[in-house]
N, C-alpha and C positions, 0 to 999 in steps of 0.2 A: 712549465708552462708559457707559451709567450704571452705577452699583452692581448685582449681582446680578442682572442682566437678560440674558437668552438672546435674541437674534433671528435669525430664519431669513431670509436674503436671497437674492435672483435679481437680479443686475445686468442693465441693460439690455441686447439682443443688440448687440454692433458688428457693424461692417461685413465683410463675406466672412466671418460665421459663420450658422448657422439655429438656431435653439431653443435657444441656451446651447450650443451644441456646436461647439468651434473643429475646422475641416475643414482638414486639407490633405489633396489629392487625394481617397482615398477613405476615410480615417482620418477615426475621429468618436471624441474623447477627450471623458470625465466632469470634472471639475475641482469638488471640493467643497474649500473652505478653511473652516479653524478656526481662530480668532484668542480666544483666552484669556487671563484672567487670576484672580489668585487670586477674585477679587470681580464678576470679569464674563466675558461669552462672546457671541461671535457665530460663526455659522455662515451660510456665503454657500453656494451649490447651483447648479450647472452656471453657474461662473465662466468669464472667459476670462484666456488666459495675463499678458496685459499685467495684471489686474488682481493676479492673484496675487503678480508680481514686485514690487507695489506694497508689497501687504501686507506683504512679508518686511522691509521697514525699518522697519514698523509696532514701538511697544513691546509687550511681553508676550513670548507664545511661538505661532509660527503652527503652522499644521498644514494641507499641502497633501497630498489624494489624488486620485491620476489611477487613474482606472478604463479600463481598455481596451490595445490593441495598438497605439503610436503607430508611424508611418513614420519611415525614417531620415531624412526632410527634418524631421520634426514633432519627433523627439528631438534633432538639433543643435541647432533652435528654443528647445528648453526648456532646454537646455546651457546657453546663454548668456543666458534668462532668468532662471535658478535657480541661474546659476553652477557647474555640476557637470561633474565629472572628462572628459573624454572618453574615457578606458576604461571609467568608470561606464558611459557610455550604450551602449557596445558590449554591456555585459554584459545592460541592461536589452533592447536590440532582440532580440537573438536567445532573451533568456528559455528558456536552455538549461543555464546556470552553475550548480554544486553549490553549496548553503550556504557560506555566507563572508565575512569581514570584512575590509575592507580602510578604511584610514585616509588620506588626503590632506589636504595643507599646500595650503589654498587663497591664504593669505597668512601673514605674522606674526602675528597677532592671532585667526586662525581655522584649524582642523584640522577636517575633515568627514569623517564616517562612513560609509561605505558597506556595507549590512548585506544580505545576500542569503540568504534562505529559501523552502522550497520547499513547498508546496501540493497534493499530489497526490490524486486523484479517482478513484476504483474503476466504470469504466462501461464495462458489456459484455465484463465478464471481464477488462478490461484496463485496466493502472496511465497514467494520464498523469500529469504530472507539472506541476504550474503555478508559476510564480515570482512571489515578491513581494519589490519591492525597496525599501529605506528609505535616505533618505539623512538624516542628521541633523547640526547646530551645535550653534553657541551658545544659539539662542532659536526655531530651526526643525528641522522634518521635514518632510519628502519622499515618502509612500510611492507606488508603481506596484503594479499589477496589472492584469489581465485579466481579471478573474472578471465575470462578469455580475450576481452576490449582491453584495449592499453588506457583504464581508465585517468591515468596521470598524465598524457601526453599534453595535453593544455598548458599543464606546470611547467614540464620540460621546455613546450614551447616559448614561455614566457623567459625562463633562464637562458634562455639564447639570444634573448636582445640584450644589448650591452647595457641601457641604461633601465632594465627594470629593477623594481623595487627589491625583488626577489634576490639579485646579485648583491644591493648595497646593505642588506639588513643581514641579520645572524640568522641561527638556525629558528627560533620562535617565528622568525615569518614564514619560512617554510612550512613548518608546523599550521598556520593559518593559512593555509594556501591551501593544503592537502585535506583539510578539514571542509574547506569552502567548496572544492570539490566535490565531496563524499554529499556535504547535505544538499546542495544543490542539484545535484543528479535526480531527486526526488520530485519537483517538480514536473517533470515529463513524465513521469511517472502518474501524478495528482492529474495529470491531464486526461491521460489514461480513464484512468478513473470516474474523472467527471462525465467522461462521452460515456461510458458505462452506465452510470447514477441515469443520466439524461434519457441513454434507450429505454431503463426499464420505467421510468417515469412515463414516457411518451406510451410505451405499452398495457399500463395499467389505466393511463386514460382510454385508451382504446379497447382491444379487447382481452382482457388478462386470463390467464388461464394457470394452472398449477404449477406449470414449469415456468411461468413468470414470480410466481412465490418463492419456487428453491431459486430463481436467478436474483430474487432481494435477499435474500437471507447468505447466500453465498458474498454478495457485496458486502454485507452488512460483516461478517465474519474477516472479511480480507481487512474491513476498515478501522474492526475492532483490533487486530492482529497490528497493525499499519500505526495507531493510534498508542498501544503499547512500544511499540518500536520506537517510536520519534517520542513520545514522555521521556523517555530514557536516553534518547541523543540530547533532549532539548538542555535536560539537567547536566548532561557531560559536558557541553559547550559551556553552561555555564560554571561548572568547577572547573573550567579551563583557564579561567579568567582571573581565579582567586592570585593574592598575590603570595601564597605560600607555595604556588607550582613552580619549580624551578624552571631556571634556564627562558622563561615568558617574561618580556618586558615592560613598563609600561606602554611604552606608544604600540607595539602591539594588540597589547589588550584593546585599545582604542579596535582595530581592526576585527579582534574578537566580539567586540558586541555587534558587529553587523551578523556574522556566521549567527550570532544566536538571534539575531530579529530576523533570519531565514527560516532557522529551525523553529520557530515560534511560528512564526507564517504557516509551514506546514502542516504545523501541529492541529492550528485555526483551521485550513481548510481541510482537512482530516475529519474534524469535531462537526463542519459543517456540511461535508457531504453523508458522515454518518446518520447526521439529524435528517439528511433527504431521506436515505436509506427507509429509517422509521416512519417518516411521511408516506413514504411511500408504501409501506407495510398496512398503514393505518387506511390509504387509500383504494387498498386490495378489500381489505377487511370491509369497508365500508361500501364500496361496491357489492360484495357478495352479497352483504345484507341487505343492498336497495335492490336487487336482484331478485332476494327471496322473498321481500317486500310486496314487490311487483307482482309476483306469481301466487301469492296468498293473496293478496288485491283481487284479481282476475279469478281466482275460485272462491271467494266472498261475493264476488259480482255475480258470480253464474248461480251459486246457492242463493243469494238473494230473489234472480228473476225469476228460477226455478221453482222455488219453495211454493209460491201462492199457485202456481198453476200445476202444483203434484197435490194440492189440498183442493182444487178444483175437481183435476180430474180422480182422485180419488172419491172424491163426495160422488159423481157424478159415473163410477164405474161401482157402485155399491150393487145396482139392479134388484133395490128395494119394487116391492107392487108396487101399481100404479091407480090403486082405488083412491081414494077422496085422501087428501091430507097428504099421500105419498107420492112427493116427487113427479107431478104433475109433467114436467119438461121432457121427461121419457117418452111420451108419447104427442108430444107436441111437433107440428109442423115446422117450426122453426127455432128446434129447441137444439140443432148442429151450429147453426149461425150467429142462436144466444151464446151459446158458450165458447166461440171464437171471438167472436164480440170482446164476452166479457173477459177474454185471454188478455186480447189487446187493450184493452181499457187498463186494467190492472201493471201490464208489462210498461205499456206508456206512463202510466201515471208513476210508477217507479221510477222510470228514467227520468222524467222531468223535476220529479223529488231530487234525485241525486245530484243533478246538473245543476238544480238551485243553490244545493247544500256543498256545492264545489268537491264533489266525490269522486266527478267523475272530470 
C-alpha cells in the first residue's frame, strides 16, 4: 500500500457468486473490507469471503463489515473463515440477544471479544429491535448487521482522513468508534418518540377518546421495551471499560466513558418519556372522572330543582274533596297563579342558595 493512499477496490466475481454478492441458498451478504495503517488505507467493496479471510493475516488493521441476514449454512462458513466461536454464531443468527460482551480464548496468544449492541427503530408505532454484532481481536474487527443502510459509513469517512485518530490508534479505538455510532443512533429515535408523547399529551388535554388511551398504552409499551434494551446496553458499554477486557487500552477507556455517558443519557430520556406517558394516562383517567362528575352534578341539580316541584304537583294533583278543610285552593280563583308563583319562589330560592354555597 502506498503512503497516504486511499483506494476503493471491487475484486472480480468468483465462481458461484453474482455481482459481488456471496450467495448461499437465498441469502445475499454484502462485505466491505477496510485495511488501514497510520499512513495508508484500502477499502474493498462487495468482496468475497475468501478475499476477506486472506486479508485477516495482512499487516495493519483489518475491518470487515458484513451487511445482511445470513443463513445457518452461511454463518457456519463465516465462522470457519474468520475463526469465530460457535456460540457467538448462534447469537448472530437469531439476532435477538440483549446487549452483552463475551470474551473467548481462541488460542494462547489471541483472545477474541464479542460485543452485541442494539439499534432499535420506531416504525408504524411499533419498536423493532435490530442487532449489531462486533468481533474484535488483536488487529481485526468483524461487524455484522442486517441494516439496509450503511450505518458505519461515518466511521469509514473518518478513516479516510490522514490525520484521523482512527488511523493513529489501535484496534480498540475502532471498536469505540463503532459502539459510539450505534449508541448515538438512538437520539433521532428518541426525538420521534418525544414528538409522539407530546402529541398524545395535547390530545389528552383536548378531546381524548378511547383511541387516545390506546395510543398512550402503545407508547408506554414501546418505552418499556426500549428501556429494557437500553439498560442492557449501558451495562455492556460499562463492561467494555473493565481492565480485564483484552485489546482495550487505558487511553481508549477514556473515550469509552463518553459512550457510556451517551448510553446513560439515552436511558434517562427513556425513563423521562415513560413517566410522561404515565402522567398522560393519569390525565386521561382524571379527565374521564371529571366528565363523569360533571354529568352526575348536572343530574343532581336537575333532581334538586324538580323534587319540590314534583312534591307540589303531587299534592295538588290528589283531587280531594273541596269541602271545608280540604284543599280550598282547588276552587280558588287565583289557585293556578298561586301554584306557579309558589313554584317560582321555590326554584328561585334553591338557585340563590346553591349560588351562595358556590355549588353552581
